[in-house]
C-alpha positions as CSV (number, residue, x, y, z in Angstrom):
1,M,6.8,-79.1,-45.7
2,M,5.4,-75.7,-45.0
3,R,1.6,-75.1,-44.8
4,L,0.1,-71.7,-45.2
5,F,-3.4,-71.3,-43.9
6,L,-6.1,-68.6,-44.6
7,K,-9.6,-68.7,-43.1
8,I,-11.9,-66.9,-45.4
9,S,-13.7,-63.9,-43.8
10,A,-16.9,-62.3,-44.9
11,E,-15.1,-59.5,-46.7
12,D,-13.2,-62.0,-48.8
13,C,-16.3,-63.9,-49.9
14,S,-16.6,-64.3,-53.7
15,K,-13.0,-63.7,-54.3
16,T,-11.0,-66.3,-56.3
17,V,-8.4,-68.6,-54.8
18,K,-5.8,-66.8,-56.9
19,Q,-6.7,-63.4,-55.7
20,L,-6.4,-64.5,-52.1
21,L,-3.1,-66.4,-52.6
22,K,-1.5,-63.3,-54.1
23,G,-3.3,-60.6,-52.1
24,K,-3.5,-62.1,-48.6
25,L,-0.6,-64.7,-48.5
26,H,1.7,-62.7,-50.8
27,I,2.3,-65.7,-53.1
28,S,4.3,-64.6,-56.2
29,E,3.3,-65.5,-59.7
30,R,6.3,-67.8,-60.0
31,L,5.5,-69.6,-56.8
32,L,1.9,-69.8,-57.7
33,K,2.9,-71.6,-60.9
34,K,4.9,-74.2,-58.9
35,L,2.0,-74.7,-56.5
36,K,-0.4,-75.4,-59.4
37,Q,2.1,-77.9,-60.8
38,S,2.5,-79.7,-57.5
39,G,-1.2,-79.8,-56.6
40,G,-0.3,-77.8,-53.5
41,I,-3.4,-75.5,-53.5
42,L,-6.2,-76.8,-51.3
43,L,-9.7,-75.5,-50.3
44,N,-11.2,-77.3,-47.3
45,S,-8.5,-80.0,-47.7
46,V,-9.4,-80.6,-51.4
47,P,-7.1,-79.7,-54.3
48,V,-8.7,-76.8,-56.2
49,H,-8.3,-74.7,-59.3
50,V,-7.1,-71.1,-58.7
51,N,-10.2,-69.6,-60.4
52,V,-12.6,-71.1,-57.9
53,K,-14.5,-68.6,-55.8
54,V,-14.4,-69.0,-52.0
55,S,-17.1,-68.7,-49.3
56,E,-17.0,-67.4,-45.7
57,G,-15.5,-69.9,-43.3
58,D,-13.5,-71.8,-46.0
59,I,-10.0,-72.8,-45.3
60,L,-7.5,-72.1,-48.0
61,E,-4.1,-73.9,-47.8
62,A,-0.9,-73.6,-49.8
63,L,1.5,-76.6,-49.4
64,I,5.1,-75.5,-50.1
65,E,6.9,-78.8,-50.6
66,F,9.4,-78.8,-53.4
67,D,12.4,-81.1,-53.8
68,E,14.8,-78.7,-55.3
69,Q,18.5,-79.2,-56.2
70,N,20.9,-76.9,-57.8
71,E,23.4,-79.1,-59.7
72,D,25.7,-76.1,-60.4
73,I,26.6,-75.9,-56.7
74,I,29.1,-78.6,-55.5
75,P,28.5,-79.6,-51.9
76,E,31.6,-79.0,-49.8
77,K,32.1,-79.9,-46.2
78,M,33.3,-76.8,-44.3
79,D,33.1,-75.3,-40.8
80,L,30.4,-72.6,-41.3
81,D,29.5,-70.4,-38.4
82,I,25.7,-70.9,-38.4
83,I,24.1,-68.3,-36.0
84,Y,20.4,-69.1,-36.7
85,E,18.4,-71.9,-38.2
86,D,14.8,-73.1,-38.4
87,D,12.6,-74.7,-41.1
88,C,12.4,-71.4,-43.0
89,I,15.7,-69.5,-42.5
90,I,19.4,-70.1,-42.0
91,A,21.9,-67.4,-41.2
92,V,25.7,-67.5,-41.3
93,N,28.4,-65.3,-39.9
94,K,30.6,-65.0,-43.0
95,P,34.3,-64.5,-42.6
96,P,36.2,-62.0,-44.7
97,G,37.6,-63.4,-47.9
98,M,34.8,-65.9,-48.6
99,V,32.5,-65.5,-51.6
100,V,28.8,-66.0,-51.0
101,H,27.8,-67.7,-54.2
102,P,29.8,-69.6,-56.9
103,S,30.9,-67.7,-60.0
104,A,33.2,-68.4,-62.9
105,S,36.2,-67.4,-60.9
106,H,35.0,-68.9,-57.5
107,F,33.3,-72.2,-58.4
108,T,34.1,-73.8,-55.0
109,G,34.9,-72.6,-51.5
110,T,31.9,-70.4,-51.2
111,V,29.3,-70.1,-48.5
112,A,26.8,-71.7,-50.9
113,N,29.0,-74.7,-51.4
114,G,29.2,-75.2,-47.6
115,L,25.5,-74.7,-47.1
116,M,24.6,-77.1,-49.8
117,Y,26.6,-79.8,-48.0
118,Y,25.1,-79.0,-44.7
119,L,21.5,-79.0,-45.9
120,L,21.9,-82.2,-47.8
121,S,23.4,-83.9,-44.7
122,K,20.1,-83.0,-43.0
123,G,18.0,-84.4,-45.8
124,K,17.0,-81.0,-47.2
125,R,17.1,-80.5,-50.9
126,T,16.6,-76.8,-51.7
127,L,18.1,-74.0,-53.7
128,I,20.6,-71.7,-52.0
129,R,18.7,-68.4,-51.7
130,P,20.6,-65.5,-50.1
131,V,18.2,-62.8,-49.1
132,S,20.9,-60.2,-49.7
133,R,24.5,-60.3,-50.7
134,L,27.8,-59.5,-49.0
135,D,31.0,-58.7,-50.9
136,R,33.8,-61.2,-50.7
137,D,35.8,-59.1,-48.2
138,T,32.8,-57.9,-46.2
139,S,32.3,-60.0,-43.1
140,G,29.2,-60.7,-40.9
141,V,25.6,-61.8,-41.0
142,I,24.1,-63.1,-44.2
143,V,20.6,-64.6,-44.3
144,F,19.4,-67.4,-46.6
145,A,15.7,-68.4,-47.2
146,L,15.0,-72.1,-47.4
147,N,12.1,-71.9,-49.8
148,P,10.7,-69.3,-52.3
149,Y,7.9,-68.1,-50.2
150,I,10.2,-67.1,-47.4
151,Q,12.6,-65.4,-49.8
152,N,9.7,-63.4,-51.3
153,A,8.4,-62.5,-47.9
154,L,11.8,-61.1,-46.7
155,V,12.3,-59.3,-50.0
156,Y,8.9,-57.7,-49.5
157,Q,10.0,-56.5,-46.0
158,M,13.1,-55.0,-47.5
159,R,10.9,-53.0,-50.0
160,K,8.7,-51.8,-47.1
161,N,11.9,-50.9,-45.2
162,T,11.0,-53.1,-42.2
163,Y,14.0,-55.4,-42.8
164,R,16.8,-53.7,-40.8
165,K,20.5,-54.0,-41.8
166,E,23.3,-52.5,-39.7
167,Y,27.0,-52.5,-40.6
168,L,30.1,-51.4,-38.8
169,G,33.0,-49.8,-40.6
170,I,36.2,-47.9,-40.2
171,V,36.6,-44.9,-42.5
172,H,39.2,-42.2,-43.2
173,G,38.8,-38.7,-42.0
174,T,37.0,-36.9,-39.2
175,F,33.4,-35.9,-38.7
176,P,32.0,-32.6,-37.3
177,S,28.7,-34.2,-36.4
178,S,27.9,-37.4,-34.5
179,H,25.5,-38.7,-37.2
180,G,24.3,-38.0,-40.7
181,T,22.7,-39.3,-43.9
182,I,24.1,-39.9,-47.3
183,D,21.4,-39.6,-49.9
184,L,23.0,-40.0,-53.3
185,P,21.7,-42.1,-56.3
186,I,23.9,-45.0,-57.5
187,E,24.3,-46.6,-60.9
188,R,26.6,-49.2,-62.5
189,L,29.8,-47.6,-63.8
190,P,29.5,-47.6,-67.7
191,G,31.7,-50.4,-69.1
192,S,32.0,-52.2,-65.9
193,I,30.2,-55.3,-64.6
194,M,31.1,-54.8,-61.0
195,L,31.9,-51.1,-60.2
196,R,29.3,-48.6,-59.2
197,R,29.2,-44.8,-58.9
198,V,27.1,-41.9,-57.7
199,S,25.1,-40.5,-60.6
200,D,22.0,-38.4,-61.1
201,D,20.7,-41.1,-63.3
202,G,21.2,-43.8,-60.7
203,A,18.7,-45.5,-58.4
204,P,17.7,-43.8,-55.1
205,S,20.2,-44.8,-52.4
206,V,20.1,-43.8,-48.7
207,T,22.6,-44.6,-45.9
208,H,22.4,-43.3,-42.3
209,Y,25.5,-43.3,-40.2
210,E,26.5,-42.7,-36.6
211,V,30.0,-42.0,-35.3
212,I,30.8,-44.5,-32.6
213,E,34.4,-43.5,-32.1
214,Q,36.5,-40.7,-33.6
215,F,40.3,-41.1,-33.9
216,T,42.9,-38.6,-35.1
217,D,42.2,-39.1,-38.8
218,C,39.9,-42.1,-38.9
219,A,36.5,-42.9,-37.4
220,F,34.5,-46.0,-36.4
221,L,31.0,-45.8,-37.8
222,K,27.7,-47.6,-37.6
223,F,25.7,-47.7,-40.9
224,R,22.0,-48.4,-41.4
225,L,20.9,-49.1,-44.9
226,V,17.5,-47.7,-46.1
227,T,18.1,-49.1,-49.6
228,G,20.3,-52.0,-50.6
229,R,22.3,-51.2,-53.7
230,T,25.4,-53.1,-54.8
231,H,28.4,-51.6,-53.0
232,Q,26.2,-48.9,-51.4
233,I,28.2,-48.2,-48.3
234,R,31.5,-48.3,-50.1
235,V,30.3,-46.0,-52.9
236,H,28.6,-43.6,-50.4
237,C,31.7,-43.4,-48.2
238,Q,33.9,-42.6,-51.2
239,A,31.4,-39.9,-52.4
240,A,31.2,-38.4,-48.9
241,G,35.0,-38.1,-48.8
242,H,35.4,-40.8,-46.2
243,P,36.4,-44.1,-48.0
244,L,36.6,-47.3,-45.9
245,L,40.0,-48.3,-44.7
246,G,41.5,-51.0,-47.0
247,D,39.0,-50.4,-49.8
248,T,41.1,-50.5,-53.0
249,L,38.1,-50.1,-55.3
250,Y,36.5,-47.1,-53.8
251,T,39.2,-45.0,-52.3
252,L,40.4,-41.4,-52.9
253,P,43.9,-40.3,-54.0
254,E,44.7,-38.5,-50.7
255,Y,44.0,-41.7,-48.7
256,E,45.7,-44.3,-51.0
257,N,48.9,-44.5,-48.9
258,R,47.4,-44.0,-45.4
259,H,47.1,-46.8,-42.9
260,T,47.9,-49.3,-45.7
261,G,49.1,-52.0,-43.2
262,L,46.2,-51.7,-40.8
263,I,43.8,-54.1,-42.5
264,N,44.0,-56.1,-45.7
265,R,40.4,-55.6,-46.9
266,Q,37.7,-53.0,-46.7
267,A,36.9,-52.5,-43.0
268,L,33.2,-53.3,-43.3
269,H,31.2,-55.8,-41.2
270,S,27.5,-56.8,-41.4
271,A,26.8,-56.6,-37.7
272,L,23.0,-56.9,-37.3
273,V,19.9,-57.9,-39.3
274,S,16.4,-57.8,-37.9
275,F,13.0,-58.6,-39.4
276,S,9.6,-60.1,-38.7
277,H,9.6,-63.9,-39.1
278,P,7.5,-64.6,-42.2
279,I,5.5,-67.3,-40.6
280,S,5.2,-66.5,-36.9
281,G,5.4,-62.7,-37.2
282,S,7.8,-62.7,-34.2
283,P,10.8,-60.3,-34.3
284,V,14.1,-61.9,-35.3
285,T,17.4,-60.2,-34.5
286,L,20.7,-61.7,-35.7
287,S,24.1,-60.3,-34.9
288,A,27.8,-61.2,-35.4
289,P,30.7,-59.8,-33.4
290,L,33.5,-57.8,-35.0
291,P,36.1,-60.1,-36.6
292,D,39.7,-60.1,-35.3
293,D,41.2,-58.0,-38.1
294,M,38.8,-55.1,-37.4
295,L,39.3,-55.4,-33.7
296,H,43.1,-55.3,-34.2
297,A,42.8,-52.2,-36.4
298,L,40.7,-50.4,-33.8
299,E,43.2,-51.3,-31.1
300,I,46.0,-49.7,-33.1
301,L,44.0,-46.6,-33.8
302,R,43.3,-46.1,-30.1
303,K,47.0,-46.0,-29.2
């Protein structure tokens, strides 16, 4: 169970419990509804209605204790590479080729199936909440929230651009400068559920990049996402004329037959995630080393 505390200051006197839960503790409307149903809102250790006004020195508590279970996810025992875990967050180093969440075409064998088994084995019944997503063939760090408050808090950090995401990728072409920014709006490709494209009608999308190593006709880059659109790095690389090696969805005609045997997926890896812990406020930095297939590709390019 998670307990959130707030001691009422003079400036917050006469505000309602609801105003403080939403304004100070950043409780979402959806979570607020669950707290009311569970009786998890206390003022000075006594259950209270959200319209009650508070006084200076009062202690407001939110008890986040929900027994949740998603029956659509089949628990599966698997060898997950868990790189961080506490009562709020669990993070996994996802291998390439593994889907994050079940779908009609991938009902089992996903990270969510493995996490469900792992959490149930520890007596935890919760929904599987990825804070962000990774494509099936993108490897690396992916973070999951263990309750709705933590999920909302991390999403809030993303919106404020304080949740940092760095990726490593190998792309086609050469770069005249050591760093740059791709600032191009992205939208869903009309008629497609999955594909995206650059369009003036799209959502603002910004990707910073740094050239780590330049080869004859390829480059090893570090990307930092400012926004988090679906397929953002892949779409931006294509639009900039530097598609990722192995990316069959977002390539360019001049690169379709180059380095085809070098890697069997898009050469993209979620290398680092950093954020403030939603409860302690302490900085959390999570990283995952490059997988073998990208290391192998870099070795060949260096020869």
